[in-house]
N, C-alpha and C positions, 0 to 999 in steps of 0.2 A: 254409871258414868260421872265423873266429876264435872262440876259446872263451876266456871271461873268468869270474872268480868274484866280483870286487870289485862290479861293477855288474850286476845281473841285470835287463836291460831287459825281458824278456818277463814277468818276475814284477811288475814295476813296472806295465806296461800292464794286466796281468790284474787287479791290485789296483785301480787306478784304475777300470777299467770295472766291477768287482764293487762298488766304493763307490757309483758312480753308481746301478747297478742297485738297491742296497739302499735309497738315498735315495729313489728313484723308488717302490720298493716300499712304503717306509714311508708316503709321500704318498697312495699308493692305498689302503692299509690304513685310513689317517686318514679319508679321504673316505668309505669304506665304513662305517667305524664310526660316523661322525657323520651320514652321509646328505646331506652338503653337498659341493658342488663347491668353494665358496669358503669356506675356514676362516679364511683370513688375507688381508690385503691382497696379499701377494705371489703369491696363487693367481690373481687377476685384479683389478687395481687398479681398472680402469674399471667392471667389473662390480659390484664392491664398493660404489662410490659410487652407482650407479644403484639396485642392490637396498636399500641402506640407506634411501635416499629413500622407495622404495616401501614398505620395511617401516614407517617412521614414519607414512606416509600411511595405511596399512592400519590401524595402530593407531588413529589418529585417526578413521577412519571407523567403526571398531568402537565406539569410545566414543560417537560421534555417534549411531550406530544405538541404543545403550543410551539415550542421551539422549532420543531420539525416542520410544522405547517408555515411558520414564518420563513424558514429556509426554503421551502419549496417556492413561496412567493419571490423570494430574492433571486433564486436560480431562474424562475420564468422571466423576471424582469431582464436579467442579462441576456438570456437565450433570444428573447424577442429583439433585443437590440442586434444580437449577431446575424439574425435571420435577414435584417435589412443590410448589414455589412456584406453578406453574401450576395444579395442582389446587386449592390454597387460594384462588387468585384467581378460579378458576371458581366455587367455593362462595360466595365474597363477593360476586361478580356475581350469582348466583342470589338470594341474599338481597336484594340492591339492588332487583332486579326485584320481588320479593316485597313489599319495602317501598313500592313504588310504588302499591300497591293500597289504595284508600281504606277497604276493609273492616276493616283492622287497628285494634286498640284501641291506647291508649298504652302499655299493658303488654306487648302484642305486640311493639311497636316496641322497646321497651326490651330485651325478650328477644334480638330479633334483633341489636340494638347490642351486647349482652354477647357473643354469639357472634363477631361481626365483630371486637370488640376482642380476643378470644382469638386469632382467626385472624391478624389483623395482627401481634399479639405473636409468633405462630410464625413468621411470615415473617421477622421481625427475628432470632429465635433461629436460624433456619436459615442466615441470612446470616452470623451471628456464628460459629457452630460449624463450619461447613463449611471444613475445613482439609485441606491435604496437605503432609506433612512439616513440620508447624508452621506453614505459611503460610496466612493467611486468604485465601479465594479470593473471597468475594461481598461484602466489606465495602468495597470500593474501595481498598484498600491496595496492590493490584497494579494500578496504573494511572498514567498520566502525564496531567497536566493543564497548561493553559496559565497562565503567570504573568502575569496581566494588569496587575499594579502595575509590572511590570519591561519587558515586551514594548512595542514601538512600533508594529508592523505592524498590530495590531488596531484601531487608531484612524485608519488612513489613509483619507482621502476624496480623490477628484479631481473637481473641478467645471469644466465647460466646456459653453458653449453653453447655459446655463441648466438644466442637468441635472447630476446627481451620481452617481458610481460610488464605492461604499464597501466596505470589508471587513465583510461580514456576520458572519463567524465564521471561527475558525481551529481545524481539527482536528489535535490532536497526539496522538492515541490511540495511534498506531504509532511515535511518535519516543522518543527516549531522555530519560530524566529528567535534570534538572540540567543541561541543555545551553542553550547560546546559538547560534541559528542566524541567520545574517546574509544579507540579500537584497541583491543587486547587479544591475545591468542593463547590457545592452548593446544598445541598441534595444528591441525587443520580446521579446528573449531575457532571462528572468529566471533568475538563479543563487541557489541556496540553499547556503550554506557552513556546515559544522559543524566547529568546532575544539575537541577536548576538552582542548586544552592540554598534551597529552603527545606532541605531534608527530603525532597521527593526525588528519588532515583529509580530510573527505568533501565532495564537491561533487555537485550535480545541477541540471540546467537544465530550463526550461519555457518554451515560447513562448507569450506571452500574446496571446489573440485579441481583435480588435475587439468592442465591445459596443455594443448599441443599446437603445432604450427597453424596460424590463420584462424584461430578460433577467440570467441569472446565468451565472456561470463559475467552475469549480473549478480553481484553480491547483495542481495535484497534484504534489507531490515523492514519489513512492511509495517510492523506496528509501530515503529518509530519514525516512518517516512523517509528513510535514507537508502539510497541504492547506489553502490560503488560499482562502476562498469570497468571491467578488465579487458585488455586486448593483447593477445599474443602475436607477434609478428610472423612473417612467412618462413622464418628459418626452422627446420625440422628439429625440435628438441622439447623434451616434456618437462614441464615445470609442476612440481607436485603442489597439491593444495596446502600442505604443511608450510613449504618454503614461501609460498605466496601470501598466506596468513602471517608468517613471521616478518615478511617484509613490511606488512601494515600495522605490526605491533607498535603501540604507544602513539600512533600518529591521531590527528584530530580532524574533525569536520565541524567547521564553525558556520552557523547560519546567521543572515542578516535579513532585513525588510521588517515591514510592519507585521507580518504574520498573515497566514491564510484565513480565509472565512471558515469558522468553525462552528458547527451546529451541536449543541449539547442535546442529545436525543434520549437521554436516560436519567436516572436519579443518582448515578454515582460518577466518580472521577473516572474519565477514560471512555465514557459512553459518548464519545464524539465522532462526528463525521466532518471531514475536512476538504476543502477544495481551493487551490490556488488559482486565483483569477488571472488568467494570462494577459499580458499587455496586448491590446488589440489596435494600438495605434499604428499608422503607417510606417513610424519608425521601427516597428518590431515585425512587420509583415514582410514577407518575401523570402528569398534564399540568402546567398551571400549578399546581393544587393537588395536593399530594401526599398520600399515604395517611395517613401519620402526623398529619397536620393534620386531615384529614376523619374519621379514626376516633380521636379522641383520647379518647373516652369512649363510654358506651352510649347516647348522644344522637346518633349518626351518622346515624340515619335517622328521626329523631323527627318528620320531616314528609316528604311526598312531595317537595318541592322539594329537600330535602336528599338524598333517595334519587336524584333524578335527577342532582344534581351529582356524587354519589359514583359513579354508574353510569358517568358519562363519564370520571372519573378512573381507575376500574378497568379500563375498556376501554383506555385509554392505558398503564396498568401492564402489561396482558396484552401489549400491543405492545412495550413495553420489554423484557420478559422473552423474547419471541418472538424479537425482533431479535438479542438477546445470545446465545440458545441457536443461532441459525442461524450466528452468528460462530464460537461454539465448535465446532459441527458441520463448519464449513468448514475450521477449523484442524486439527481431528482428522482429516479427510480428507486434509489436507496432510501432516500428520505421518506418516500411514500410507502416503501415496505416497512420501514421503522415506525410509521405512523400506524399502520395496520397492526404491527406487532404490539405496540404500546397500548393501543386501544384493547386488544384482547387480554393483555397482561393486567391493565386497571380493572377490567371487569372481573377477571378471576380473583385478583388480589382483594378487590372490594368485597366480593362474596366471601371470601375466607374471613376478612375482618368483621363482617356483618355477623357471621356465625358466632364469632366470639363475643362481639361488643353489643349487638342489638338485641332487644328484648322480644321474647315470644309472647305477643299480645294474648293470644288464646289461652296459653298456660297461665299467665298472670291474672287473666280475667277469671279463671277457675279458682285460683289461689285467693283472689280478693274476696270472692263470694264465701269461700270457706271461712276465711278470717273474720268476715262480717258476722257470720253465724256464731263463730266462736266468741267473738268480741261482745255480741249481744247477750249470749249465754252467759258470759263471764260478768257482765254488769248485772245480770239478773241473780247470779249466784252470789256476788258481793252484797247485793242488798239484802239477800236472805241471812247471810253470815253476819252483817252488822246488826241485823234484828234479833239474832239468836240469844245474845245476852239478857235481853228484856224479859225472858221467861224466869230469870232469877227473882224478879220483882213479885211473882205470884208466891214464891216460898216465903219470901219476907212478909207478905201480906197475911 
């Protein structure tokens, strides 16, 4: 066997292996100390990309969960105030029934009118001061309304066979404020398009059905929050869905207002739950006659006729509040369901991200012990390899 001193191949080999072992040992210690299997892209490039997407989605869902919880608090604030409005309306109705009795004197009716006036004023006070984080909930500021001056779809009529079908009303309570929605058709299929002008376009379709005498039809674009209500008159004639859709072609629905309350309960655009907070002031409650008009002074029930008129308006007002409270309750249940769903999604997605990103401590501990033994052996072998050329001195001696 040749013996050389200039190039110690054995030492070089031992040093190379020891260096590789030390590097692997360092990575193992890094994973153990951080608790992560992937600390940099070089550890697992594909795994890093997947786990980072999951991380961002999890954070978005966690914020969506907090949004939903805040939304529940907001709805509970409004619903609590409406409960008191219901109580007040119940008392006003009781007084209206009392005023329908002819045994009362003029002074009695004035006294009843004074109490009604105070109660009506308190309804307005509740609607004005009910706020959540500075936002008024019951004065109609968190709502979307139809801009009748600009919209063209609300005046559409279709006449044929001596009968007419017209747009009775358009409900935009769940739509976005300050938007222009355009209707187009292909046969009976009607398409509603929303273009916010910033490159975000949403469309939804609805197949219009045929209509006959004295029928109604709700052309509902549920995702966009717009419903066009059609009404056929009493004349016996059939209007086809294609003709009705053609009559609405190129017309527009324009919305105004500050916008509905919208709760982002997910990590993506469109993961929203919205609610229009209806105006609950006395000027908006009642039937054709509103409470602020009927209870303008203490003469609201000065006659039994006035009492009867007021009773009908109060009944309508109670229905107004009940309908809105039902919507609030439905949205609260929806938000709570979203909260439960988000919690489960966050848990499952976190588990998936953990399997990709987190380190298996038991496995790494075993690897560390193995590498420690190999490292110690490598150091020993390197020492032996470094001392091997010294044997040449014996030959020279």
